[in-house]
C-alpha positions as CSV (number, residue, x, y, z in Angstrom):
1,M,47.5,107.3,57.6
2,S,50.3,104.9,57.0
3,D,50.7,104.5,60.6
4,H,47.2,103.0,61.0
5,Q,47.6,100.4,58.3
6,R,48.8,97.1,59.5
7,I,49.6,94.1,57.6
8,H,48.3,90.8,59.1
9,P,50.0,87.7,58.1
10,V,47.8,85.1,56.5
11,D,48.3,81.4,57.1
12,L,47.6,79.7,53.8
13,E,47.9,76.2,55.2
14,A,45.1,77.0,57.7
15,Q,42.8,78.1,54.9
16,T,43.2,75.0,52.8
17,K,43.2,72.5,55.7
18,P,39.8,70.7,55.8
19,T,37.7,71.3,58.8
20,A,36.5,67.6,59.0
21,P,38.6,64.5,58.5
22,L,38.2,62.6,55.2
23,V,38.2,59.3,57.0
24,P,35.8,58.9,59.8
25,R,37.1,58.3,63.2
26,G,37.4,54.7,64.2
27,S,38.0,53.4,60.7
28,S,41.3,52.5,59.0
29,R,42.5,54.2,55.8
30,S,42.7,50.8,54.0
31,D,38.9,50.4,54.0
32,K,37.4,50.7,50.5
33,P,34.8,53.4,50.1
34,E,31.2,52.3,49.5
35,L,30.1,52.4,45.8
36,P,26.7,53.7,44.8
37,Y,26.0,50.4,42.9
38,P,26.9,46.7,43.4
39,P,30.0,45.4,41.6
40,L,29.6,43.3,38.5
41,R,29.5,39.6,39.1
42,Q,32.4,37.7,37.7
43,Y,31.7,34.4,35.7
44,P,34.1,31.7,34.9
45,P,35.2,31.5,31.3
46,S,33.4,28.1,30.8
47,Q,30.0,29.8,31.5
48,L,30.6,32.5,29.0
49,R,30.7,30.1,26.0
50,P,27.5,29.9,23.9
51,P,25.5,26.7,24.6
52,K,25.9,23.9,22.1
53,R,23.0,22.8,19.9
54,R,21.5,19.5,20.9
55,R,21.5,16.6,18.5
56,G,17.8,16.0,19.2
57,N,16.9,19.1,17.2
58,C,18.7,17.8,14.1
59,C,16.9,14.4,14.4
60,C,13.5,16.1,14.7
61,R,14.3,18.2,11.6
62,C,15.3,15.1,9.6
63,I,12.2,13.2,10.7
64,C,10.0,16.2,9.7
65,W,11.7,16.5,6.3
66,S,11.3,12.8,5.7
67,I,7.6,12.8,6.5
68,C,7.1,15.8,4.2
69,I,8.9,14.1,1.3
70,I,6.8,10.9,1.8
71,I,3.6,12.9,1.9
72,L,4.6,14.7,-1.3
73,L,5.4,11.4,-3.0
74,V,2.1,9.9,-2.0
75,I,0.3,13.0,-3.4
76,L,2.2,12.8,-6.7
77,V,1.4,9.0,-7.1
78,A,-2.2,9.6,-6.2
79,A,-2.4,12.4,-8.7
80,T,-0.8,10.3,-11.4
81,L,-3.1,7.4,-10.9
82,A,-6.1,9.7,-10.9
83,A,-5.0,11.2,-14.2
84,L,-4.4,7.7,-15.7
85,Y,-7.8,6.6,-14.5
86,F,-9.6,9.5,-16.2
87,I,-7.5,9.1,-19.4
88,Y,-7.9,5.3,-19.9
89,D,-11.2,4.8,-18.0
90,P,-10.3,1.2,-17.0
91,K,-13.1,-1.5,-17.0
92,L,-12.9,-5.1,-15.6
93,P,-12.8,-7.8,-18.2
94,K,-15.8,-10.2,-18.5
95,Y,-15.8,-14.0,-18.6
96,S,-18.4,-16.6,-19.3
97,V,-18.7,-20.3,-19.9
98,D,-20.8,-20.8,-23.0
99,R,-20.4,-24.4,-23.9
100,F,-19.9,-27.6,-21.9
101,Q,-19.2,-30.9,-23.8
102,I,-18.6,-34.2,-22.0
103,T,-16.3,-36.6,-23.8
104,E,-15.8,-38.9,-20.9
105,F,-17.5,-39.5,-17.5
106,Q,-17.5,-42.8,-15.8
107,V,-17.4,-44.0,-12.2
108,D,-15.7,-47.3,-11.3
109,S,-16.5,-49.7,-8.5
110,N,-14.3,-47.7,-6.1
111,N,-16.4,-44.6,-6.7
112,V,-13.6,-42.9,-8.7
113,A,-15.0,-40.6,-11.3
114,N,-12.9,-40.1,-14.4
115,A,-13.9,-37.1,-16.6
116,T,-12.9,-35.3,-19.7
117,F,-14.6,-32.0,-20.5
118,D,-14.4,-29.6,-23.5
119,V,-15.2,-26.2,-22.0
120,T,-15.7,-23.1,-24.1
121,V,-14.7,-19.9,-22.3
122,T,-15.4,-16.4,-23.7
123,A,-13.1,-13.5,-22.5
124,E,-14.1,-10.0,-23.3
125,N,-11.8,-6.9,-22.9
126,P,-14.0,-3.8,-23.0
127,N,-11.1,-1.3,-22.6
128,K,-10.1,1.2,-25.3
129,G,-6.4,1.7,-24.3
130,I,-5.7,-1.3,-22.1
131,G,-4.4,-4.7,-23.4
132,I,-4.1,-8.0,-21.4
133,Y,-1.3,-10.5,-21.5
134,Y,-2.4,-14.0,-20.5
135,E,0.8,-15.7,-19.3
136,D,1.9,-19.2,-18.5
137,G,0.9,-20.9,-15.3
138,S,-2.9,-20.7,-15.4
139,K,-5.0,-23.2,-13.5
140,L,-8.6,-24.2,-14.4
141,S,-10.8,-26.7,-12.6
142,V,-14.3,-28.1,-12.7
143,L,-15.7,-29.1,-9.3
144,Y,-18.8,-30.9,-8.1
145,S,-19.5,-30.5,-4.3
146,D,-15.8,-29.5,-3.7
147,Y,-14.5,-32.6,-5.6
148,N,-12.1,-31.6,-8.4
149,L,-13.4,-33.6,-11.4
150,A,-11.1,-32.1,-14.1
151,Q,-8.2,-29.7,-14.6
152,G,-6.8,-27.6,-17.4
153,S,-5.1,-24.4,-18.4
154,L,-5.5,-21.5,-20.8
155,P,-3.0,-20.9,-23.6
156,V,-0.6,-18.0,-23.5
157,F,-1.9,-15.1,-25.7
158,Y,-2.4,-11.3,-25.8
159,Q,-5.8,-9.8,-25.9
160,G,-5.9,-6.3,-27.5
161,H,-8.2,-3.4,-27.0
162,K,-12.0,-3.9,-27.4
163,N,-11.4,-7.6,-28.1
164,T,-13.5,-10.7,-27.5
165,T,-11.7,-14.0,-27.5
166,V,-13.4,-17.5,-27.5
167,L,-11.3,-20.4,-26.2
168,T,-12.0,-24.1,-26.0
169,V,-10.1,-25.8,-23.2
170,V,-9.8,-29.6,-22.8
171,M,-9.9,-30.5,-19.1
172,K,-9.2,-33.9,-17.7
173,G,-9.0,-35.5,-14.3
174,G,-10.4,-37.9,-11.7
175,A,-11.6,-37.8,-8.1
176,Q,-12.8,-40.4,-5.6
177,I,-16.3,-39.5,-4.6
178,G,-18.0,-40.7,-1.4
179,S,-21.0,-43.0,-1.5
180,Q,-23.4,-40.3,-0.2
181,V,-22.1,-37.7,-2.7
182,M,-22.5,-40.3,-5.5
183,N,-26.1,-40.9,-4.4
184,S,-26.8,-37.1,-4.6
185,L,-25.2,-36.9,-8.0
186,Q,-27.4,-39.7,-9.3
187,Q,-30.5,-38.0,-7.9
188,E,-29.6,-34.7,-9.5
189,Q,-28.9,-36.6,-12.8
190,Q,-32.4,-37.9,-12.8
191,N,-33.8,-34.4,-12.1
192,G,-31.7,-32.9,-14.9
193,S,-30.1,-30.2,-12.7
194,I,-26.5,-30.7,-11.7
195,P,-24.6,-27.9,-10.0
196,L,-20.9,-27.4,-11.0
197,N,-18.3,-24.9,-10.2
198,F,-15.8,-23.6,-12.7
199,K,-12.6,-21.9,-11.2
200,G,-9.8,-20.2,-13.0
201,D,-6.6,-18.6,-11.6
202,V,-4.8,-17.0,-14.5
203,P,-1.6,-14.8,-14.2
204,V,-2.0,-11.7,-16.4
205,R,-0.1,-8.5,-17.1
206,I,-1.8,-5.2,-18.0
207,K,-0.5,-3.2,-21.0
208,L,-1.3,0.5,-20.3
209,G,-0.5,2.5,-23.4
210,G,3.1,1.6,-24.0
211,W,3.8,0.3,-20.5
212,K,3.6,-3.3,-19.4
213,L,2.7,-3.3,-15.8
214,W,3.4,-5.8,-13.0
215,K,1.8,-9.3,-12.8
216,F,-1.7,-9.9,-11.4
217,T,-3.7,-13.1,-10.7
218,S,-7.0,-13.0,-12.5
219,K,-9.6,-15.0,-10.5
220,V,-12.7,-16.3,-12.3
221,R,-15.5,-18.1,-10.4
222,C,-18.5,-19.4,-12.3
223,N,-21.5,-21.2,-10.9
224,L,-23.0,-23.6,-13.5
225,I,-26.1,-25.8,-13.7
226,I,-26.1,-28.4,-16.5
227,D,-28.8,-30.9,-17.3
228,S,-26.6,-34.1,-17.5
229,L,-23.2,-35.6,-16.9
230,T,-23.6,-38.3,-19.7
231,V,-21.2,-38.4,-22.6
232,S,-22.7,-36.0,-25.1
233,D,-21.9,-32.9,-27.1
234,Q,-25.4,-31.5,-26.5
235,I,-25.1,-30.8,-22.8
236,K,-27.3,-27.9,-21.9
237,I,-26.1,-25.1,-19.6
238,K,-29.3,-24.2,-17.7
239,S,-27.7,-21.2,-15.9
240,S,-24.2,-19.6,-15.6
241,S,-23.0,-16.7,-13.5
242,C,-19.4,-15.6,-13.2
243,K,-17.4,-13.3,-10.9
244,F,-14.0,-11.8,-11.6
245,S,-11.4,-10.3,-9.3
246,L,-7.7,-9.3,-9.4
247,K,-5.1,-10.3,-6.8
248,L,-1.6,-8.8,-6.7
């Protein structure tokens, strides 16, 4: 039995040798093998830095904040004024011309009218918690057909709450009147109906509680009709209507 057994040599190198070449024919060994996905793209270092914030964004934020603050301040001021209005309930003062006395009125040959009037003015403050300071620099005038016949001024005084003050103001002056205007004045003198205008521009300060506010100009405009311009202390005021306004 041992005679039939034969040992065949085995070539190990032949068994491990691949049957197909690893590199295809016609290609060089230095060629890189193809990858299943594309390689990553390389960026320069400057492109990898985070983008800088623009200055425009900061400016827009500042503008928005400024607008919001301004709107908030306006709302606060409006709310404060509304609260003060409901607390103090402000009312406009009232003025009237109650007496008009002529101590001098004469017209010379050149149609220059010289006049002296004693005008009684009543000022009423109807407010409960508001006082009025009448300050220096007031201007009063009496006009006929836009001719300023006499001027004067109010004294400096303080008018308290719910107060009525009666003032007599001496007003003097002169104006050159045209011949046509003089004829109209003589005709109205005969009819007993002479229209005059009383104007007053008075600087005042309002006292609101314990606060003395900024200065205003109190403007008073009165339309008068008197019966005569002769020297007399019994001049009758046939009608009187006054308007009042404030100017900053």
